[in-house]
C-alpha positions in Angstrom: 94.9 45.5 118.0 96.6 42.2 118.9 94.3 39.2 118.8 94.7 35.9 120.7 92.6 32.8 120.6 92.4 31.7 124.3 91.4 28.8 126.5 91.5 26.1 123.8 92.9 23.4 126.1 91.5 24.4 129.5 89.1 21.4 129.9 85.6 21.2 131.4 86.8 21.7 135.0 88.4 25.1 134.4 87.3 27.9 136.7 86.6 31.6 135.9 89.6 32.5 138.1 91.9 30.3 136.0 90.5 31.9 132.9 91.2 35.3 134.3 94.8 34.4 135.1 95.3 33.0 131.6 93.8 36.1 130.0 95.7 38.6 132.2 99.0 36.9 131.4 98.4 37.5 127.7 97.1 41.0 128.1 100.3 41.8 130.1 102.2 40.3 127.2 100.7 42.6 124.6 97.3 41.1 123.7 94.3 43.4 123.7 91.6 41.5 121.8 90.2 38.1 123.0 88.9 35.3 120.9 87.4 32.6 123.1 87.7 29.0 122.1 85.1 27.4 121.9 81.6 28.7 121.3 79.7 26.0 119.4 76.3 26.5 117.9 75.2 23.0 118.9 76.5 19.9 120.9 75.8 17.4 118.1 78.3 14.7 117.2 81.9 15.0 118.5 81.3 18.5 119.7 79.9 17.2 123.0 83.2 15.6 123.9 85.5 18.2 122.5 88.4 18.9 124.9 88.0 22.7 125.5 85.2 24.0 127.8 82.3 25.5 125.8 81.8 29.2 126.6 78.3 29.1 125.2 74.8 28.5 126.7 75.9 24.9 127.2 78.1 26.0 130.1 76.4 26.1 133.5 77.9 29.5 134.3 77.4 31.0 130.8 75.2 33.8 132.1 78.1 35.0 134.3 80.4 35.4 131.3 78.8 38.7 130.3 80.6 40.6 133.1 83.8 38.7 132.2 83.6 39.7 128.6 82.7 43.3 129.4 85.8 43.5 131.6 88.2 42.3 128.9 86.5 44.5 126.3 87.2 47.5 128.5 90.7 46.4 129.4 91.5 45.7 125.7 90.2 49.2 124.8 92.5 50.8 127.5 95.5 48.7 126.4 94.9 49.7 122.7 95.8 53.4 123.5 99.1 54.9 122.6 102.1 52.7 122.0 103.6 49.8 124.0 106.7 50.6 125.9 109.2 47.9 124.8 112.7 49.1 124.3 114.4 45.7 124.2 114.3 43.3 121.2 114.8 39.6 121.9 115.8 37.5 118.9 113.5 34.6 118.7 115.3 31.2 118.5 112.8 29.6 116.1 115.3 29.2 113.3 117.6 27.3 115.6 114.7 25.0 116.3 114.3 24.5 112.6 118.0 23.5 112.4 117.8 20.9 115.1 114.2 19.5 114.8 113.7 15.8 114.1 110.4 14.0 113.8 111.7 10.9 115.5 113.1 12.5 118.7 112.7 15.6 120.9 116.1 17.2 120.9 115.1 20.7 121.9 115.7 20.3 125.6 118.6 22.8 125.9 117.1 25.3 123.5 113.7 25.2 125.1 114.8 25.2 128.7 117.2 28.1 128.2 114.6 30.1 126.3 111.9 29.5 129.0 114.5 30.5 131.6 115.2 33.8 129.9 111.5 34.5 129.3 110.7 33.9 133.0 113.7 36.0 134.0 112.5 39.0 131.9 108.8 38.5 132.9 109.2 38.2 136.6 111.5 41.3 136.7 109.2 43.4 134.5 111.6 43.9 131.7 109.7 45.3 128.7 110.6 43.5 125.4 109.4 42.2 122.1 110.4 39.1 120.2 112.2 39.6 116.9 111.2 37.2 114.2 114.2 37.0 111.8 112.1 36.6 108.6 110.0 39.7 109.6 113.2 41.5 110.4 114.6 40.7 107.0 111.6 42.5 105.5 111.1 45.3 108.0 114.2 46.0 110.0 117.0 48.6 109.5 119.5 50.4 111.7 119.2 54.1 112.6 122.2 55.3 114.5 122.6 53.1 117.6 119.0 51.8 117.4 117.3 49.0 115.5 114.0 49.7 113.9 111.5 47.0 113.0 108.4 48.4 111.2 107.1 51.1 113.5 109.0 49.9 116.6 112.3 51.3 117.7 114.5 49.4 120.1 117.3 50.6 122.3 119.0 47.2 122.8 119.1 43.7 121.3 119.2 40.6 123.5 120.4 37.4 121.9 119.2 34.3 123.8 120.9 30.9 123.5 120.7 30.1 119.8 122.6 27.8 117.4 122.2 30.0 114.3 121.4 33.5 113.1 120.2 34.5 109.6 122.6 36.4 107.3 120.3 39.4 107.4 120.3 39.4 111.2 124.1 39.2 111.3 124.3 42.2 108.9 122.0 44.2 111.1 123.9 43.3 114.2 127.2 44.2 112.6 126.0 47.6 111.7 124.4 48.1 115.1 127.6 47.2 116.9 129.7 49.4 114.7 127.4 52.3 115.5 127.8 51.8 119.2 124.5 50.0 119.7 123.7 47.8 122.7 123.8 44.0 122.2 123.7 41.5 125.0 124.6 37.8 124.4 122.6 36.0 127.1 124.3 32.6 126.7 127.3 32.4 124.4 127.9 33.0 120.7 126.0 31.2 117.9 128.1 28.8 115.9 126.1 28.9 112.6 124.9 31.4 110.1 121.9 30.2 108.0 122.5 26.8 109.5 126.1 26.5 108.2 129.3 26.9 110.2 129.9 30.5 110.9 133.6 30.5 110.5 134.9 34.0 111.3 131.6 35.7 110.3 130.6 36.3 114.0 133.9 37.4 115.3 132.6 41.0 115.6 129.7 39.9 117.8 130.5 40.6 121.4 128.3 41.9 124.2 128.3 45.7 124.4 125.7 45.6 127.2 125.1 43.5 130.3 121.9 42.0 131.7 122.0 44.9 134.3 121.9 47.3 131.3 118.9 45.4 130.0 117.2 45.6 133.4 117.8 49.3 133.5 115.1 49.8 130.8 112.4 48.8 133.4 109.9 51.5 134.0 108.0 49.6 136.7 109.5 47.3 139.3 107.1 45.1 141.4 108.5 43.6 144.6 107.4 42.2 148.0 109.9 42.4 150.9 112.5 43.6 148.5 112.2 40.5 146.3 110.7 40.2 142.8 107.3 38.5 142.6 107.8 35.6 140.2 104.2 35.6 139.0 103.8 39.4 138.6 103.5 40.7 135.0 102.9 44.1 133.6 102.3 46.1 130.4 103.0 49.8 129.9 101.3 51.9 127.2 102.7 55.4 126.4 99.8 57.8 125.5 99.4 61.5 125.0 98.0 61.8 128.5 100.8 59.8 130.1 101.5 56.2 131.0 99.0 53.4 131.4 100.3 50.4 133.4 98.5 47.1 133.7 99.7 44.9 136.5 98.5 41.4 137.3 99.4 38.4 139.5 99.1 35.2 137.5 100.1 32.9 140.3 98.3 31.3 143.2 100.2 33.1 146.0 98.7 36.4 147.3 100.6 39.5 148.4 98.9 42.0 150.7 101.1 45.0 150.0 103.2 44.7 146.9 105.6 47.6 146.2 105.2 49.0 142.7 108.1 51.3 141.7 106.7 53.8 139.1 108.0 56.7 137.0 107.6 60.2 138.4 104.1 61.7 138.3 100.7 61.5 139.9 99.0 58.1 139.7 95.5 56.7 140.2 93.8 53.4 139.5 91.4 53.1 136.6 88.4 50.8 137.0 88.0 49.5 133.5 84.5 48.4 134.1 83.1 51.8 135.3 85.9 54.0 133.9 86.1 55.7 137.3 89.4 56.7 138.9 90.3 55.4 142.4 93.0 56.7 144.7 96.3 54.7 145.1 98.5 54.9 148.1 101.9 56.3 147.0 105.1 56.9 149.0 107.7 58.7 147.0 108.3 56.9 143.7 106.3 53.8 144.6 102.6 52.7 144.9 101.5 50.0 147.3 98.8 47.6 146.1 97.3 44.3 147.2 98.2 41.7 144.6 96.1 38.6 145.4 95.8 35.5 143.3 94.4 36.6 139.9 94.1 40.2 141.0 95.0 43.0 138.5 95.2 46.8 138.5 95.4 49.5 135.8 97.4 52.5 136.9 97.3 55.8 135.0 99.0 59.1 135.1 96.6 61.9 136.2 96.8 65.6 136.3 97.3 67.6 139.5 93.7 68.6 139.5 92.4 65.0 139.1 94.7 63.8 141.8 93.6 66.6 144.2 89.9 65.6 143.7 90.6 62.0 144.7 90.2 60.9 148.4 93.4 59.9 150.2 94.2 56.2 150.0 95.5 54.1 152.9 98.5 51.9 152.6 97.4 48.2 152.3 98.0 46.4 155.6 100.4 43.5 155.5 99.2 40.5 157.4 101.6 38.3 159.4 102.1 34.7 158.2 
């Protein structure tokens, strides 16, 4: 289970559709348990003017939240099965932020902007990854052959974003990984510090052994429209004993009548997480075609030949002309 407290700064004018897009973005990022903020017992005192909307009986559409909650309870249960497919480890730049932070001025513009640029690039191209916290890696990470293992997670490649510094333990892990032929991609240059001190020659070994194209090759699902990536499309893949579960959502405000979803080989159907019924999906070779309207989401699952044969045939979503 991965818990997230959601909706804390949405304001009283938030709509259920906005809440769904916020929640879907997080569920596509690995969350599967929702904690809604705020559900007050009363409106006394300052509570009445608290910034977040109140998802309690004080809300005029509180009675409609039951269906909303059941949906995310079901989605969370589905996305708790198996293991998340995330073969890429992205080193988080938090320690670089520690090195540069000042109370009196905001001097994180380059670090923040380049990090957001990378996160958006990976997200809108459906690259599956985890963030690597360097303190957690110090406790839990080790190298096995050309892979890096952090706790129970094994990664095929390491992506180093724009950072100023790396921890000594991270440097030692990367040195062993590179010497074993592992894949490391430097997204934007070489760090200049280790533990916040000048690196000297300690990082001379650190060179890219993989390109961004190599990182993109780990994608198991590719979502496009007219051959172009959909910037607001996000996905999550779970590997289960019965096959893959793929959650897809459109977190933006632009709708797509017929998005192409490139999928691994196999038979696919859509799972209704509210009724747990299977629905047919139109497929053409190695791709499915789905409507992906604003806030719309789908859960695709591998099914057996028998289950697939029992489903009615689906029609390809029709594309409307602008």
